[in-house]
C-alpha positions, 0 to 999 in steps of 0.5 A: 539735873533739870532743876539745877539748870532751871535754877541756873537760868533763873539766876542768870536772868536775875543778874541780867535783869538787875544789870539792865535795870541798873544801866537804864536807870543810871543812864536816865539819872545822868541826864536828870542830874544835868537837867537839875544843874541847868535849871538851878544855874541857868545855861551860862552859869552851868557851863563849867559843870557841863565841861566837868560832866563831859570829862566825867564820861571820858574818865569812865571810858579811860579808867572805869571801864578798863579797871572793871574788865581788867579785874573781871578778866584777871580773876577768871584767868587766874582763878582768884584775886591774887594777881589783882592784889599783887598789881594793884599798887602799880595801878593806884600809882598810875591813877594818882599820876593821871589825877595830878596830870589832868589837874595841871592841864586843866588848871593851865587851861582853866580860863578856856575850859571853865571861863574862870580863873579859880582852881576849884574846877581843876581840882574837881577834874583831878578828883573825878579821875581818882573817883573813876579809878575807884569806882572801876575797882569796885565794879571790877571786884563785884564782877569778878565775884559774879555779884551782878546785882550789886553792880546794877545797884552800884550804877543806880546808887552812883548817879542817884547820889548825884541827883539827890545832892543837886536837887537839895542844892537847888531847893536850898537856892544854892547857885554856886557852880562849884557846889554842883561840881561837888555833887558829881564827885559825890556820886563816887561815894557809892563805892563805900556801900561795898567795903569788902571789894577793898579786901582782896583775897589771896586765892588764885595764881599770881601774875603771868607776865602780862602788864596790867598797865599795858592792859589799862593803856590799850583798853583805855585808849581804845575806849576814849577813841570809841567814845569820841567817835560815838559822841563827837560828831557835833564837835566835828560838825562845828569845826567844819562849818555846820549850822547851829541847827545842824549841830543840835539836830545831830547832837539830838540824833546821836543821844536818841540812837545811843540810848541802847549803847548806854544800856549795853555798857552795864549789861556786858559786865557778865560777858568778860569773865564768861569769855575769859573762861572759854579762852582759858579752858581752850573751848575754841568751838564755842568761841567760834559759835560766839563769833558767828553769833556776833556777826549774825546779830549785828547783820540782823540788828543793823537791818532792823535799826536801818528800818526803824531809823528811816521810818520812825527816826525823824518822828522820834526826834521830834517827839523827844526833842521838839518839833524844831529838831529835824533830820532827814530819814536818810541820816536818821538811818545812818545814825541808827545803824552806826549806833547798832554797830557801836554796840557790836564793837562793845561786845567784840572788845570784850572778846579781844580783852578775854584773849588778853590782847588789850594793846591791839584795841587802841591800835585797831581803833586808830586804824579804823579812823582812817576811812572815816577821815578820808571820806569826810575830807574828800567826799563832795556831799553836804557836811552834815551828811559827811559827818554821819557817813564818817561815823558809820564807816569808822564803826564798821571798820572798827568791827571788822578789825576787832573781830579779826583780832578776836578771831586769831588762834588763842595763845595757850599761855593761860595760867589757870583753868576755870570752870564756866 
């Protein structure tokens, strides 16, 4: 028994290490890709690729993340892949409709978005939409099969292909922005490394009346709002009259303190199935311990982040981004704490998903925006301070609302018990 437990612990540690490594390297490669693009094209010519790159991050939030965790939850709740297999045609049709819709919208707005009248970039927007759906399915099936090392490898492979493609174009002297946009799309070719994920088994029970489209809509909507809250501060600051220096400093601060969140985004792949199995097995006491653990870690982590943000934040900003990028310690403290709560919200989101309440996610995120918006509009403080405080208020409000949703009694409608 002792040997069995030790082997199990080693296996979990190996999976966690693979996910952590994959997430860290993948996040780094994403920025390396864009750095290669700007060096090859220059800041002006790279603008349409920057817009496509930004859309790629939102497509990941709206499609890749929801698909991955829908499949992981379905496999755990139904004891196999049959329910996913049955629902997948409808999901594929939805993805196709979204791809066509985003293509049409970006084509109409192509001059404003891409500063050119060509149709290539609107077509790339649609293709990225489809690619985000495909890679979400691949990650979801790998997660459902508990192949977490493969998930980590896939994260690296996806952005690795993008970097290698962009580097090859740069060395060849290619200066066409469309070519670098195709590099972003080429990353989805990593899905082909695991062809077995496209062959779903007929094991387990079928669907239990839950709509996968409702799940994807609720989770995707929540993730898009969360992504906007996490990254949209500089845009809000620009619209509110912030100076260029303030916008750059806020962008740098958010990027710096968002790094742990990017790492956590890959690491949480293990949690969805585990939490779902606890819910299906009606292990209420363990779920209560999980919730208490989340609260304790969030409080302790936020306190630690406050200390790091206040004491080391301004110094780290100058070290990473240059001596002219500065924020006062009071604001780096806010950004550090808000980013920590954002990581907690990621975990609480999976707790709500495990309970099968994905529709509630978008609703509570929309409600969480209210205190941030009210403070931003009414507070009589400098606009940069208001932006940072609003970020923190929204994240804290979302944490409370989502934790409350994840604490509601478990509905006893799960279809198939699963072992942990």
